[in-house]
TORNU-142874 format. One line per 3 residues: number of its first residue (from 1); for each residue y, x, z of N, C-alpha, C. Coordinates in nm, 3 decimals. Each point is the difference from the previous one (the first is absolute). Example, Ala and Ser with C-alpha at 12.3 -4.5 7.8 and 13.67 -1.06 7.14 Angstrom:
residues 2
1 = -0.569 1.319 0.780 0.119 -0.089 0.000 0.120 0.090 0.000  0.105 -0.035 -0.072 0.119 0.082 0.006 0.109 -0.077 0.073
end
This chain:
residues 86
1 = -3.231 3.650 -1.638 0.149 -0.067 -0.028 -0.045 -0.147 -0.071  -0.078 -0.037 -0.069 -0.017 -0.146 -0.007 -0.019 -0.108 0.109  -0.090 0.058 0.114 -0.002 -0.074 0.115 0.147 -0.014 0.053
4 = 0.107 0.087 0.000 0.123 -0.017 0.054 0.059 -0.101 -0.080  0.022 0.012 -0.142 0.049 -0.111 -0.101 -0.035 -0.146 0.022  -0.162 -0.009 0.065 -0.056 -0.123 0.024 0.083 -0.053 0.098
7 = 0.011 0.061 0.107 0.038 -0.013 0.135 0.170 -0.065 -0.052  0.067 0.088 -0.031 0.137 -0.035 -0.020 0.022 -0.133 -0.085  -0.069 -0.021 -0.092 -0.001 -0.148 -0.087 -0.074 -0.111 0.103
10 = -0.073 0.032 0.096 -0.052 -0.110 0.066 0.093 -0.025 0.111  0.094 0.062 0.055 0.104 -0.012 0.055 0.137 -0.089 -0.006  0.015 0.019 -0.155 0.103 -0.102 -0.062 -0.022 -0.105 0.010
13 = 0.044 -0.104 0.102 -0.022 -0.150 0.003 0.132 -0.032 -0.016  -0.023 -0.128 -0.061 0.131 -0.065 -0.090 0.100 -0.087 0.131  -0.039 -0.022 0.111 0.046 -0.037 0.082 -0.002 0.103 0.122
16 = 0.117 0.026 0.031 -0.006 0.123 0.136 0.020 -0.104 0.154  -0.056 0.069 0.094 0.030 -0.068 0.132 0.147 -0.091 0.005  0.117 0.082 -0.029 0.112 -0.107 -0.020 -0.010 -0.157 -0.034
19 = -0.073 -0.003 -0.107 -0.002 -0.098 -0.084 -0.103 -0.107 0.099  -0.124 0.067 0.033 -0.041 -0.093 0.079 0.017 -0.056 0.115  0.114 0.083 0.074 0.054 -0.069 0.101 0.091 -0.080 -0.027
22 = 0.076 0.000 -0.081 0.103 -0.092 -0.104 -0.046 -0.163 -0.043  -0.161 0.038 -0.034 -0.083 -0.117 -0.026 -0.063 -0.073 0.145  -0.018 0.065 0.083 -0.021 -0.056 0.123 0.125 -0.066 0.055
25 = 0.139 0.051 -0.010 0.102 -0.071 0.045 0.050 -0.130 -0.102  -0.038 0.009 -0.131 0.044 -0.116 -0.098 -0.130 -0.087 0.052  -0.102 0.038 0.050 -0.106 -0.131 0.044 0.063 -0.065 0.126
28 = 0.030 0.060 0.058 0.047 -0.059 0.154 0.094 -0.100 -0.014  0.093 0.067 -0.101 0.151 -0.089 -0.019 -0.101 -0.136 -0.070  -0.075 -0.017 -0.108 -0.092 -0.088 -0.054 -0.031 -0.109 0.094
31 = -0.090 0.081 0.084 -0.048 -0.059 0.130 0.097 -0.084 0.077  0.130 0.076 0.037 0.092 -0.074 0.092 0.056 -0.111 -0.092  -0.012 -0.003 -0.139 0.087 -0.136 -0.048 -0.113 -0.104 0.013
34 = -0.175 0.026 -0.035 -0.056 -0.137 0.054 0.012 -0.044 0.133  0.015 0.104 0.083 -0.010 -0.033 0.124 0.131 -0.116 0.052  0.122 0.009 -0.050 0.132 -0.067 -0.017 -0.036 -0.123 -0.068
37 = -0.074 0.001 -0.074 -0.088 -0.123 -0.075 -0.072 -0.116 0.069  -0.025 0.050 0.144 -0.090 -0.081 0.060 0.006 -0.127 0.104  -0.043 -0.056 0.039 0.048 -0.127 0.062 0.032 -0.110 -0.054
40 = 0.096 -0.068 0.090 0.023 -0.121 -0.057 -0.060 -0.117 0.027  -0.131 0.004 0.003 -0.105 -0.131 -0.001 0.033 -0.092 0.115  -0.067 -0.140 -0.056 0.028 -0.099 0.092 -0.119 -0.017 0.107
43 = 0.031 -0.003 0.104 -0.136 -0.040 0.107 -0.044 -0.142 -0.054  0.067 -0.093 -0.031 -0.053 -0.103 -0.070 -0.033 -0.022 -0.143  -0.091 0.021 -0.088 0.031 -0.028 -0.136 0.061 -0.128 -0.040
46 = 0.004 -0.092 0.068 0.086 -0.124 -0.066 0.150 -0.008 0.026  0.006 0.146 0.056 0.163 -0.004 0.005 0.068 0.122 -0.070  0.086 -0.023 -0.092 0.066 0.086 -0.065 0.102 0.114 0.085
49 = -0.051 0.146 -0.037 0.086 0.064 0.078 0.090 0.066 -0.090  0.130 0.022 0.009 0.113 0.032 -0.066 0.010 0.150 0.044  -0.047 0.037 0.068 -0.021 0.149 0.060 -0.049 0.082 -0.124
52 = -0.070 -0.020 -0.092 -0.048 0.068 -0.096 0.112 0.076 -0.126  0.121 -0.111 -0.004 0.076 0.041 -0.065 0.135 0.045 0.061  -0.024 0.120 0.044 0.120 0.045 0.085 0.038 0.139 -0.058
55 = 0.096 0.087 0.015 0.050 0.139 -0.086 -0.081 0.074 0.000  -0.080 0.044 0.140 -0.108 0.099 -0.025 -0.106 -0.055 -0.068  -0.100 -0.114 0.003 -0.064 -0.006 -0.093 0.044 -0.004 -0.148
58 = 0.083 -0.043 -0.050 0.044 -0.048 -0.152 0.081 0.146 -0.030  0.024 0.049 0.069 0.156 0.099 -0.078 -0.064 0.138 0.057  0.043 0.064 0.116 -0.036 0.104 0.065 -0.151 0.054 -0.027
61 = -0.080 -0.042 0.015 -0.145 0.030 0.005 -0.040 0.015 -0.177  0.030 -0.072 -0.090 -0.042 0.030 -0.092 0.084 0.154 -0.070  0.146 0.010 0.042 0.082 0.111 -0.021 -0.079 0.135 0.056
64 = -0.053 -0.033 0.099 -0.047 0.120 0.060 -0.112 0.051 -0.062  -0.085 -0.117 -0.057 -0.135 0.045 -0.054 0.027 0.076 -0.118  0.106 -0.072 -0.096 0.043 0.054 -0.114 0.048 0.134 0.027
67 = 0.117 0.029 0.117 -0.015 0.118 -0.003 -0.085 0.118 0.028  -0.112 -0.042 0.063 -0.110 0.078 0.037 -0.063 0.026 -0.112  -0.034 -0.076 -0.119 -0.065 0.028 -0.116 0.088 0.087 -0.077
70 = 0.105 -0.011 -0.008 0.104 0.092 -0.045 -0.015 0.134 0.060  -0.006 0.017 0.115 0.002 0.111 0.062 -0.156 0.046 -0.050  -0.084 -0.056 0.000 -0.121 0.086 -0.052 -0.021 0.046 -0.115
73 = 0.059 -0.083 -0.090 0.001 0.066 -0.119 0.107 0.101 -0.026  0.136 0.043 0.105 0.048 0.115 0.031 -0.075 0.098 0.029  -0.105 -0.023 0.106 -0.079 0.110 0.070 -0.106 0.061 -0.084
76 = -0.053 -0.057 -0.101 -0.104 0.018 -0.063 0.099 0.080 -0.146  0.094 -0.031 -0.053 0.064 0.065 -0.127 0.067 0.136 0.098  0.073 -0.011 0.116 0.045 0.118 0.056 -0.079 0.145 -0.026
79 = 0.121 0.074 -0.079 -0.111 0.157 -0.018 0.008 0.072 0.121  -0.077 0.041 0.056 -0.011 0.078 0.091 0.074 0.170 0.021  0.062 0.041 0.091 0.112 0.109 0.004 -0.136 0.108 -0.055
82 = 0.097 0.091 -0.053 -0.091 0.139 -0.075 -0.014 0.116 0.116  -0.084 0.033 0.025 -0.008 0.092 0.122 0.038 0.153 -0.022  0.075 0.073 0.066 0.038 0.105 -0.039 -0.110 0.112 0.010
85 = -0.027 0.084 -0.139 -0.076 0.095 0.034 0.051 0.143 0.003  0.011 0.086 0.112 0.039 0.085 0.045 -0.104 0.126 0.006
end
C-alpha cells in the first residue's frame, strides 16, 4: 500500500504535457521575433544604412518577442485539465 502511494505522489508533476507543448510554441514565437530583428547591415562600414530603422526591426519584432514572453508566462500558469476518473 505504501508503494502505491509513493508512485501516485511521484506522478504528480506541476506541469503537464500540454504545458510543455505551449512552452515550445512560446519559445518558437520568441525566436521568430529575434529572426525578424536580423539584417540591415551595411556592406561598407563607412556608409550608414537606413535599413536598420524600418518597421519590421523597430516595431514588429519587439512586439512579437513581447507576445512570446507573455505567452510563455501564460503557458506556465495554465492549469491543466482534470482527468475524469471513472
